[in-house]
N, C-alpha and C positions, 0 to 999 in steps of 0.2 A: 661379469666378464664376457659371458656369451653374447649379450646384446652389443657390447663394445666391438666384438669381432664381427658380428653380423653387419653393424653399421660401417665398419671398415671395408667389408666386402661390397656393400652397396655403393660406397664412394668409388672404389676401384672399378667395379663393373660399369658404373655410369660413365666413368672416364673412358673405358674401353669402348663402350657403345658410342660415345660422342666422337671418338677418333674414327671409328668405322663410319659414322654418319658423315663426317667432314671429308673423309677419303673416298666416299662413295662405295665402299666395300660392305655389302650387307646392310646398307643404310635404310633409313625409314623412308623408302621411296614408293610407298603405296600410291598409285595414281600418277607416278612419274614426277614426284615432287623433288626438286633439287635440294641439296643440303641447306643452303641459307634460308630457303623458304620453309623448311621443315620446322623452323622456330615458331611458325604460326600454328603448329599442331599441339593439341593439349597433351598428347602422349609424350612428346619431347619435353615440353615445359614442366609437366608434372614430375618427370624423372629428374630433371635438373633441380627442381624444388626439393625433392626427396633427398637428393645428394647433399644439398646445402643444410637441410635439417640434420642429416646424419653427421655432418662435420660439426655442427653446433653440439650435438649430443656427445661426440667423441671428445671435444674440447672440454665440455662440462665435466665429463667423467674423469679426465686427466687432472683437471684443476680443483675438483671438489670431491671430498669423501662422502658427502651426503647424497641422497637420492635425487634424481632429476626433479626439478620444480614443475609445478602444474603447467606453466606456460610452455615448457619444452615438451612435456607429454602431449599437450594439446596440438603442438606443431607436428609431432610424430603421428598422431592420429589423423590429422589433416592430410599429411603426405601419403599415409597408407591408404586412406579412403580414396584419394585422387588416383593413385595407381590401380586400386581395385576397380575403380570406375573405368579406367583405360582397359584393363583386362576383360571386364564384363562386356564392354562395347566391342572389343576385338572378337570375342567368342560369339556373341549373339548377332552382330551386324556384319563385320568384315569377313569372318571365316566363310559364311555362305556366299559371299561375293567373289573372293579371291582364292579361297582354299587355305587349308592349314599350312601346306608347304611354303607357299609364297609369303603368307603373313608372318609366320614365325621363323623366318630365315635371317641369318646374320645378326645385325644389330637389333632387328625386330624381336628376335627371340629373347634378348636381354630386356629391352624396354617394355615389351608387352606381356611377358610371361615371368621370366626369372626374377627380375627386380620387384614387380608387384607382389609375387609370392614371398620373397624375402622380407619386404617391408611389413606385410601383413603378419607373417609368422613372428617377426620380432615384437610387434605390438601385442599380439595375442598371447605369446608364450613367455616373453622375457621383459619387455618394457611395461610397467604397470599402468597402462592407459585406462584400465578398468576402474582405477581409483578416481578418475575424473567424475565430476558431477554431470548429471544429465544435461543441464543447460550448456555445459562446456563442450559437449559433443557437437554443438552447432558450428564450431570452428571448422568442421568437416566441409561445410559448403563454401568456405571462403575462396579457395583456389578456383573451384568451378564457377562460382559467381563472378569473380573478377574476369575470368576468361570469357564468360558468357556476355558480360557487358562490353568487353573489347570486341568480341566477335560480331555482335549485333551492330555496334557502331561501325565496324569495318565494312560489313556488307552494305549497310545503309549509305555509307560514304561513296561506295562504288556502284550503287544501284542502277545508275544510268549506263554502265559499261555494257558493251555488246556481249562479251564473254564473262558473265558474272560467275561462272563456275571456277574461274581463277581465284576468286575471293571467297565464295561460298563453298569451301573445300569439303564441308560435311553435308552439302546439299540440303541445308536446313529449309531452303525456300521451296522445296518440293511440296510443302504444306501450305505455302502462300505466306504473304507478308503479315497478315493478321494473326495467323496461328503460330508463326515462328517464335514470338515471345512466350507463348503458352508451352510449346514443346521445350524450349530452353529452360523454363521454370521447372518442368517435369524432370529434366536431367539434373538440375541443381538439387531438387528434392531427393532424387535417387542417390546423389552423392552423400546426402545426410543419412539415408537409410543404410547405405554401405558402412558409413562410419559407425552407426549404431550397432551393426552386426559385429564389427571388430571390437568395439567397446564392450559389448555384452559377452562375447567369447573370452575376452581378456579377464573380465570379472569372474566368469565361471572357472577358468583355469586357475585363477588366483585362489579361489575358495577350495578347489580340489587339491 
C-alpha cells in the first residue's frame, strides 16, 4: 500500500511539474530553454518516463492481487536509476555552474530533487527490485542509451550549424567529436552503476 501511495504522489507531482513547465512558472529553464524545447532534456524525459511506469504500477496493483511481475520491477528500477542520474548530474555539474537556489527552484525542485528521491526510496524500501537478477539490472541503461543515441544523432545532423550550442545543450562537444561517444558511453555506464546501487540497497533492506 505504501508503494501504491508513493507512485500516486510521483504521478501527481510530475503533472504539477509539467504544468509549471508549460506555463513558464518555475520551469526547467536552465540556460534559457523554452518549455517546448525542454523535451530535449533528459531530466524532463526521465521524469515523464517515471510517471508512466508509476501509472503502470498503480494499474497493476489495482487489477492484481499478486506481487508486481519482474518486467514491471525492472521498469521501476530503470526509471529510478534514470532519475538518480539526473540528480547526480545536477548536484555535481549544474550546481557549481548556476547555484543551488536557481537549479532547485520551482519545477526544477520537483524534477531534479523531490521526484528522484521519491522514486529511489520506493525502489529501495517498498518495491522489491532487489529480487531482480543481476543481468536484469542492465535494464537501467536503456533510457540513457536511447537518449544518448538520439542526442548523438541530433548533434551530428546539425554539425554544420553556426550556433551548435542550440543543439548540443549539454556541451558534449567540448571534448571534441572523437571523444563525444566515449564520454556518452561513460554516462551510460554510470546509469547502470546507479541502478546497481538501488538494486543492492533494496536487497539489503529486504533482508533486514
